[in-house]
C-alpha positions in Angstrom: 0.0 -0.1 0.2 1.3 3.4 -0.7 0.1 6.6 0.8 0.6 10.0 -1.4 0.3 13.2 0.5 -0.2 16.5 -1.1 -3.4 18.8 -1.4 -5.2 15.5 -0.7 -4.3 12.2 0.5 -4.4 9.0 -1.8 -4.0 5.4 -0.7 -3.2 3.4 -3.6 -2.5 -0.5 -3.6 -3.6 -3.7 -3.5 -5.0 -6.5 -1.2 -5.0 -10.3 -1.3 -8.2 -12.3 -1.3 -9.4 -12.9 2.4 -8.2 -9.5 3.4 -11.4 -7.7 2.5 -12.9 -7.6 5.8 -9.3 -5.8 7.3 -9.5 -3.6 4.4 -13.1 -2.5 4.6 -12.5 -1.8 8.4 -9.7 0.4 7.9 -11.4 2.4 5.2 -14.4 2.8 7.5 -12.0 4.6 10.3 -11.8 7.5 7.7 -15.7 8.2 7.6 -17.1 10.6 5.1 -13.4 11.6 4.3 -13.2 9.0 1.7 -14.2 10.3 -1.8 -13.8 6.8 -3.8 -13.4 3.0 -3.2 -12.3 0.5 -5.9 -13.1 -2.3 -6.8 -16.9 -2.2 -6.4 -16.7 -5.5 -4.5 -14.9 -3.7 -1.8 -17.3 -0.9 -1.8 -20.1 -3.3 -1.4 -18.5 -4.6 1.7 -18.3 -1.4 3.2 -21.8 -0.5 2.3 -23.0 -3.5 3.9 -21.0 -2.9 7.0 -22.6 0.4 7.4 -26.1 -1.0 6.7 -25.5 -3.1 9.7 -24.3 -0.4 12.2 -27.2 1.7 11.1 -29.7 -1.0 11.7 -28.0 -1.7 15.0 -28.3 1.9 16.1 -32.1 2.2 15.0 -32.9 -1.1 17.2 -31.3 0.3 20.4 
């Protein structure tokens, strides 16, 4: 993974099969600062985690 600093911070890299949960948790820490997520499969995992958290807080 490579972090490019400048007027905006860009994280570029790759992840191995089976690391999706770790990477999605890492991205969730950035909250609304994230502007783009690729590939779509990773974006979908993050989206599902957010929905699960939202549902939890709606139920408590």
